[in-house]
Backbone as CSV, one residue per row, in Angstrom:
resi,resn,N_x,N_y,N_z,CA_x,CA_y,CA_z,C_x,C_y,C_z
1,MET,-21.068,-38.311,-91.366,-22.055,-37.388,-90.847,-21.342,-36.273,-90.090
2,ALA,-21.663,-35.037,-90.365,-21.040,-33.900,-89.693,-21.582,-33.756,-88.280
3,ALA,-20.736,-33.277,-87.396,-21.138,-33.068,-86.010,-22.227,-31.997,-85.956
4,ILE,-23.121,-32.161,-85.033,-24.218,-31.216,-84.857,-23.725,-29.949,-84.176
5,SER,-22.812,-30.098,-83.211,-22.384,-28.945,-82.431,-20.880,-28.972,-82.179
6,ASP,-20.326,-27.775,-82.066,-18.922,-27.665,-81.678,-18.806,-26.924,-80.350
7,SER,-19.844,-27.017,-79.528,-19.889,-26.340,-78.239,-19.639,-27.329,-77.097
8,THR,-18.463,-27.227,-76.480,-18.146,-28.098,-75.349,-19.102,-27.860,-74.198
9,SER,-19.439,-26.598,-73.938,-20.346,-26.312,-72.828,-21.713,-26.956,-73.068
10,GLU,-22.147,-27.010,-74.332,-23.420,-27.657,-74.643,-23.355,-29.157,-74.358
11,LEU,-22.254,-29.784,-74.718,-22.078,-31.211,-74.428,-22.073,-31.449,-72.923
12,LEU,-21.322,-30.645,-72.182,-21.273,-30.809,-70.728,-22.631,-30.543,-70.090
13,GLU,-23.342,-29.550,-70.579,-24.685,-29.264,-70.060,-25.626,-30.438,-70.319
14,GLN,-25.526,-31.033,-71.496,-26.372,-32.181,-71.811,-26.008,-33.359,-70.911
15,LEU,-24.723,-33.602,-70.700,-24.303,-34.680,-69.806,-24.784,-34.431,-68.376
16,ALA,-24.680,-33.182,-67.920,-25.145,-32.848,-66.569,-26.642,-33.095,-66.448
17,HIS,-27.394,-32.635,-67.405,-28.850,-32.823,-67.382,-29.218,-34.303,-67.385
18,LEU,-28.623,-35.051,-68.292,-28.968,-36.470,-68.432,-28.480,-37.324,-67.257
19,SER,-27.456,-36.856,-66.552,-26.969,-37.610,-65.396,-27.500,-37.047,-64.082
20,HIS,-28.494,-36.158,-64.194,-29.225,-35.619,-63.036,-28.353,-34.771,-62.111
21,CYS,-27.425,-34.014,-62.685,-26.614,-33.081,-61.913,-27.243,-31.696,-61.999
22,CYS,-27.285,-30.999,-60.882,-27.850,-29.649,-60.876,-26.909,-28.624,-61.493
23,TYR,-25.612,-28.852,-61.342,-24.607,-27.913,-61.831,-23.552,-28.651,-62.644
24,LEU,-22.949,-27.940,-63.598,-21.874,-28.547,-64.385,-20.740,-29.026,-63.480
25,SER,-20.440,-28.268,-62.461,-19.341,-28.642,-61.572,-19.605,-29.963,-60.851
26,ASP,-20.868,-30.355,-60.726,-21.195,-31.639,-60.096,-20.683,-32.820,-60.915
27,LEU,-20.502,-32.624,-62.210,-20.015,-33.705,-63.068,-18.661,-34.217,-62.609
28,GLN,-17.821,-33.328,-62.097,-16.476,-33.718,-61.690,-16.474,-34.610,-60.448
29,TYR,-17.589,-34.674,-59.739,-17.662,-35.485,-58.531,-18.236,-36.879,-58.782
30,LEU,-18.681,-37.130,-60.003,-19.202,-38.453,-60.335,-18.043,-39.431,-60.477
31,LYS,-18.131,-40.531,-59.779,-17.057,-41.526,-59.813,-17.606,-42.861,-60.304
32,ALA,-16.730,-43.655,-60.885,-17.103,-44.978,-61.407,-17.306,-45.950,-60.263
33,PRO,-18.212,-46.872,-60.424,-19.155,-46.944,-61.540,-20.282,-45.928,-61.348
34,CYS,-20.698,-45.343,-62.425,-21.742,-44.320,-62.376,-22.786,-44.600,-63.458
35,PRO,-23.825,-45.359,-63.103,-24.860,-45.681,-64.091,-25.512,-44.448,-64.728
36,ALA,-25.680,-43.379,-63.960,-26.307,-42.179,-64.519,-25.464,-41.583,-65.643
37,MET,-24.153,-41.547,-65.452,-23.280,-41.017,-66.503,-23.189,-41.995,-67.664
38,GLN,-23.183,-43.279,-67.381,-23.189,-44.264,-68.462,-24.429,-44.078,-69.321
39,ASP,-25.580,-43.916,-68.690,-26.827,-43.701,-69.432,-26.761,-42.411,-70.246
40,ALA,-26.210,-41.364,-69.648,-26.093,-40.084,-70.350,-25.215,-40.230,-71.589
41,LEU,-24.091,-40.903,-71.430,-23.183,-41.093,-72.565,-23.803,-41.969,-73.648
42,HIS,-24.595,-42.943,-73.255,-25.272,-43.781,-74.252,-26.367,-43.007,-74.990
43,ALA,-26.904,-41.990,-74.357,-27.981,-41.213,-74.971,-27.464,-40.204,-76.000
44,ILE,-26.176,-39.941,-75.992,-25.588,-38.949,-76.892,-24.748,-39.661,-77.944
45,SER,-25.077,-39.446,-79.180,-24.290,-40.025,-80.276,-22.913,-39.379,-80.310
46,SER,-21.916,-40.172,-80.597,-20.556,-39.614,-80.704,-20.481,-38.589,-81.834
47,ASP,-21.327,-38.718,-82.834,-21.338,-37.780,-83.959,-22.053,-36.462,-83.666
48,ALA,-22.674,-36.365,-82.507,-23.419,-35.150,-82.176,-22.501,-33.964,-81.885
49,TYR,-21.254,-34.246,-81.522,-20.305,-33.191,-81.181,-18.972,-33.456,-81.869
50,THR,-18.223,-32.409,-82.045,-16.923,-32.517,-82.706,-15.919,-33.239,-81.806
51,PRO,-14.849,-33.753,-82.403,-13.794,-34.365,-81.584,-13.224,-33.392,-80.547
52,GLN,-13.133,-32.120,-80.888,-12.627,-31.127,-79.946,-13.541,-31.007,-78.726
53,CYS,-14.852,-31.105,-78.936,-15.801,-31.070,-77.814,-15.600,-32.266,-76.903
54,TRP,-15.498,-33.438,-77.524,-15.304,-34.650,-76.732,-13.975,-34.608,-75.993
55,GLN,-12.938,-34.086,-76.647,-11.635,-33.983,-76.003,-11.709,-33.033,-74.810
56,SER,-12.357,-31.896,-74.962,-12.502,-30.945,-73.862,-13.336,-31.531,-72.735
57,ALA,-14.389,-32.258,-73.081,-15.208,-32.910,-72.060,-14.387,-33.957,-71.314
58,TRP,-13.589,-34.742,-72.056,-12.706,-35.742,-71.437,-11.791,-35.065,-70.415
59,ARG,-11.173,-33.972,-70.831,-10.246,-33.256,-69.939,-10.965,-32.726,-68.703
60,TYR,-12.132,-32.154,-68.903,-12.895,-31.602,-67.787,-13.329,-32.703,-66.823
61,LEU,-13.835,-33.791,-67.352,-14.392,-34.857,-66.518,-13.329,-35.713,-65.838
62,THR,-12.223,-35.940,-66.505,-11.214,-36.846,-65.952,-10.022,-36.122,-65.346
63,GLY,-9.829,-34.871,-65.718,-8.659,-34.138,-65.272,-7.397,-34.524,-66.031
64,ASN,-7.538,-35.361,-67.040,-6.408,-35.840,-67.831,-6.275,-34.972,-69.085
65,SER,-5.291,-34.105,-69.076,-5.108,-33.227,-70.234,-4.059,-33.761,-71.204
66,GLN,-3.426,-34.871,-70.872,-2.372,-35.421,-71.712,-2.888,-36.372,-72.795
67,ALA,-4.012,-37.023,-72.537,-4.518,-38.041,-73.465,-4.973,-37.413,-74.776
68,LYS,-4.627,-38.073,-75.865,-5.082,-37.666,-77.200,-5.553,-38.935,-77.910
69,TYR,-6.826,-38.956,-78.249,-7.398,-40.131,-78.879,-7.786,-39.817,-80.319
70,ALA,-8.116,-40.851,-81.043,-8.296,-40.764,-82.491,-9.439,-39.852,-82.919
71,ASP,-10.606,-40.004,-82.311,-11.772,-39.271,-82.795,-12.834,-39.160,-81.709
72,ASN,-13.964,-38.535,-82.059,-15.044,-38.319,-81.097,-15.594,-39.635,-80.545
73,MET,-15.695,-40.660,-81.375,-16.196,-41.946,-80.907,-15.245,-42.553,-79.871
74,ASP,-13.959,-42.412,-80.113,-12.968,-42.955,-79.184,-13.045,-42.247,-77.833
75,TYR,-13.182,-40.916,-77.830,-13.332,-40.188,-76.569,-14.591,-40.645,-75.833
76,ARG,-15.688,-40.777,-76.555,-16.950,-41.204,-75.933,-16.814,-42.601,-75.337
77,LEU,-16.212,-43.525,-76.083,-16.027,-44.889,-75.577,-15.098,-44.907,-74.372
78,ARG,-14.084,-44.077,-74.380,-13.177,-44.023,-73.228,-13.859,-43.406,-72.015
79,LEU,-14.755,-42.457,-72.238,-15.541,-41.933,-71.120,-16.462,-43.015,-70.562
80,LEU,-17.057,-43.806,-71.435,-17.871,-44.932,-70.962,-17.030,-45.875,-70.108
81,ALA,-15.830,-46.171,-70.555,-14.937,-47.033,-69.779,-14.557,-46.370,-68.463
82,TYR,-14.294,-45.079,-68.498,-13.920,-44.329,-67.295,-15.019,-44.421,-66.233
83,TYR,-16.266,-44.367,-66.679,-17.401,-44.437,-65.746,-17.908,-45.863,-65.541
84,GLY,-17.150,-46.835,-66.021,-17.461,-48.227,-65.737,-18.420,-48.893,-66.687
85,GLY,-18.606,-48.359,-67.894,-19.577,-48.919,-68.817,-18.999,-49.413,-70.115
86,GLU,-17.745,-49.852,-70.109,-17.099,-50.218,-71.370,-17.731,-51.401,-72.072
87,SER,-18.406,-52.286,-71.346,-18.954,-53.489,-71.998,-20.408,-53.339,-72.416
88,ARG,-21.026,-52.231,-72.097,-22.428,-52.031,-72.397,-22.609,-51.592,-73.849
89,LYS,-23.622,-52.101,-74.509,-23.908,-51.753,-75.910,-25.137,-50.840,-75.953
90,SER,-25.188,-50.000,-76.965,-26.350,-49.136,-77.148,-26.570,-48.900,-78.634
91,PRO,-27.766,-48.395,-78.983,-28.033,-48.107,-80.389,-27.110,-47.032,-80.965
92,SER,-26.593,-46.122,-80.135,-25.730,-45.078,-80.649,-24.290,-45.530,-80.761
93,SER,-23.979,-46.747,-80.316,-22.643,-47.316,-80.500,-22.611,-48.057,-81.827
94,PRO,-21.423,-48.137,-82.431,-21.355,-48.833,-83.721,-21.528,-50.324,-83.564
């Protein structure tokens, strides 16, 4: 399935909205465990955005610009782990 969007800002805006942040910059202050961010990540399919979007979101949210992961699903799962939700299952997870 092709990604719906290749806009990193759109992904970050959706994460901010779903995690109840007023501003995109508020996302950087969310720390694990963060149920709101876990819920936001579960609400977004990994296929909704390109791997480049997920990689940029990973860098923005974690400050880690060195990590390179396999694909969009891997970035999404690692973000779930980063926010303390690695063991949670959802319909959008495989």
